[in-house]
C-alpha positions as CSV (number, residue, x, y, z in Angstrom):
1,M,0.0,0.0,0.0
2,N,1.2,3.5,-0.8
3,T,1.0,6.4,1.7
4,L,-2.2,7.8,0.2
5,Q,-3.9,4.4,0.4
6,K,-2.7,3.9,4.0
7,T,-3.9,7.4,5.0
8,S,-7.3,6.9,3.4
9,L,-7.8,3.5,5.1
10,F,-6.6,4.9,8.5
11,L,-8.9,7.9,8.2
12,L,-11.9,5.7,7.2
13,R,-11.2,3.3,10.0
14,V,-11.0,6.1,12.6
15,S,-14.0,8.1,11.4
16,V,-16.2,5.0,11.2
17,G,-14.9,4.0,14.6
18,W,-15.9,7.4,16.0
19,L,-19.4,7.0,14.4
20,F,-19.9,3.7,16.1
21,F,-18.3,4.8,19.4
22,Y,-20.5,7.8,19.6
23,A,-23.7,5.9,18.7
24,G,-22.9,3.3,21.4
25,I,-21.7,5.5,24.2
26,T,-24.7,7.8,23.9
27,K,-26.9,4.8,24.4
28,V,-24.8,3.5,27.3
29,L,-25.0,6.9,29.1
30,N,-28.7,7.3,28.5
31,P,-30.7,5.2,31.0
32,E,-33.9,5.9,29.1
33,W,-32.6,4.4,25.9
34,S,-34.0,1.1,24.6
35,A,-33.9,-0.7,21.3
36,E,-37.6,-1.6,21.8
37,G,-39.0,1.4,19.8
38,Y,-36.8,0.7,16.8
39,L,-37.5,-3.1,16.8
40,K,-41.3,-3.0,17.6
41,G,-42.1,-1.6,14.2
42,A,-40.1,-4.2,12.3
43,K,-41.4,-4.6,8.7
44,T,-39.2,-7.6,7.8
45,F,-38.7,-10.6,10.1
46,A,-41.2,-9.1,12.5
47,G,-41.4,-12.3,14.6
48,F,-37.7,-12.4,15.2
49,Y,-37.5,-8.7,16.1
50,Q,-40.6,-9.0,18.4
51,W,-38.7,-11.9,20.1
52,L,-35.7,-9.5,20.6
53,T,-38.1,-7.1,22.4
54,S,-39.7,-9.7,24.7
55,P,-39.2,-9.0,28.4
56,A,-36.6,-11.8,28.8
57,M,-34.6,-10.7,25.7
58,L,-34.8,-6.9,25.8
59,P,-32.1,-6.4,28.4
60,I,-29.8,-8.6,26.4
61,T,-30.7,-6.9,23.2
62,N,-30.0,-3.4,24.7
63,F,-26.7,-4.5,26.3
64,V,-25.4,-6.1,23.1
65,N,-26.5,-3.0,21.1
66,E,-25.0,-0.4,23.5
67,W,-21.8,-2.2,24.2
68,G,-21.4,-3.8,20.8
69,L,-21.4,-0.4,19.1
70,T,-19.2,1.2,21.8
71,L,-16.5,-1.5,21.7
72,L,-16.6,-1.8,17.9
73,G,-15.9,2.0,17.9
74,V,-13.0,1.6,20.3
75,S,-11.6,-1.3,18.3
76,L,-11.6,0.7,15.1
77,I,-10.3,3.9,16.6
78,L,-7.4,2.2,18.3
79,G,-6.8,-0.3,15.5
80,A,-6.8,-3.3,17.8
81,F,-8.9,-6.4,17.3
82,V,-10.3,-5.0,14.1
83,R,-10.6,-8.4,12.5
84,L,-12.3,-9.7,15.6
85,S,-14.8,-6.9,15.8
86,S,-15.5,-6.2,12.2
87,L,-17.5,-9.3,11.3
88,P,-19.8,-9.1,14.3
89,G,-20.1,-5.4,13.6
90,A,-21.2,-6.2,10.0
91,L,-23.8,-8.6,11.4
92,L,-25.1,-6.0,13.8
93,M,-25.5,-3.5,10.9
94,M,-27.5,-6.1,9.0
95,L,-29.7,-6.6,12.1
96,Y,-30.3,-2.8,11.9
97,Y,-31.1,-3.0,8.2
98,F,-34.0,-5.5,8.2
99,P,-36.4,-3.9,10.7
100,V,-36.8,-0.8,8.6
101,L,-36.7,-2.6,5.2
102,D,-40.1,-2.4,3.4
103,F,-38.6,-4.3,0.4
104,P,-37.1,-2.8,-1.7
105,Y,-37.2,0.4,0.2
106,P,-35.2,0.6,3.5
107,N,-36.3,4.2,3.8
108,A,-37.9,7.0,1.7
109,H,-34.6,8.0,0.1
110,S,-33.0,4.6,-0.6
111,Y,-33.6,1.7,-2.9
112,I,-32.3,-1.6,-1.5
113,V,-29.1,-0.1,-0.2
114,D,-29.0,2.2,2.8
115,E,-26.3,3.3,5.3
116,H,-26.4,0.0,7.2
117,I,-25.4,-1.9,4.1
118,I,-22.6,0.6,3.5
119,Y,-21.4,0.3,7.1
120,A,-21.5,-3.5,6.9
121,L,-19.5,-3.5,3.7
122,V,-16.9,-1.1,5.1
123,L,-16.5,-3.4,8.1
124,V,-16.0,-6.3,5.8
125,L,-13.3,-4.2,4.0
126,F,-11.6,-3.6,7.3
127,F,-11.6,-7.4,8.0
128,V,-10.2,-8.4,4.6
129,S,-7.7,-5.6,4.4
130,R,-6.3,-6.1,7.9
131,A,-7.0,-2.4,8.5
132,S,-5.4,-2.5,12.0
133,K,-1.9,-3.0,10.3
134,V,-2.2,0.7,9.1
135,W,-1.2,2.8,12.1
136,G,-3.1,0.7,14.6
137,L,-2.3,-0.9,17.9
138,G,-3.0,-4.3,16.4
139,S,0.2,-4.3,14.4
140,W,2.2,-3.3,17.5
141,A,0.5,-5.8,19.8
142,S,0.9,-8.7,17.3
143,S,4.7,-8.2,17.5
144,W,4.7,-9.1,21.2
145,P,7.2,-12.0,21.6
146,F,4.8,-14.3,23.6
147,L,2.3,-14.2,20.7
148,S,4.7,-16.2,18.6
149,K,3.4,-19.2,20.6
150,Y,-0.2,-18.3,19.7
151,P,-0.5,-17.5,16.0
152,R,-4.3,-17.7,16.0
153,I,-4.5,-14.9,18.5
154,R,-1.9,-12.9,16.5
155,E,-4.0,-13.4,13.4
156,W,-7.0,-11.7,15.1
157,L,-5.0,-8.8,16.5
158,D,-3.9,-7.6,13.1
């Protein structure tokens, strides 16, 4: 990768990381926040999303949503565990996509593709490009000598 490509990937990783971190931490810090309102009106897979809002599942749904976004953001900003966090993050984005999807319109201004699809694809890009190797802590952490004994862990760090 040349310097322009590295800079672009770094800036994309950090800015998307900030977007996820902010979305997550504002939910964590707001005791009134719940995913219930978003999920109750699901237009696609309504039964599944209703189950996620059931009294037994809603606390888990909220916790995974709040902390999943926050930790995904931290991972991307720091450039550590990017491979480990990117695929679950892409899955989370797909879970955000389907409740609002009134096929083929995810919203009034989109046709099939909306921001959740773009975020999911960017996260897949981070996974396949090993984005933490570009000015991230993952590259530094994967060079720790004790990790030579654990190549599988090293693989997920960078």
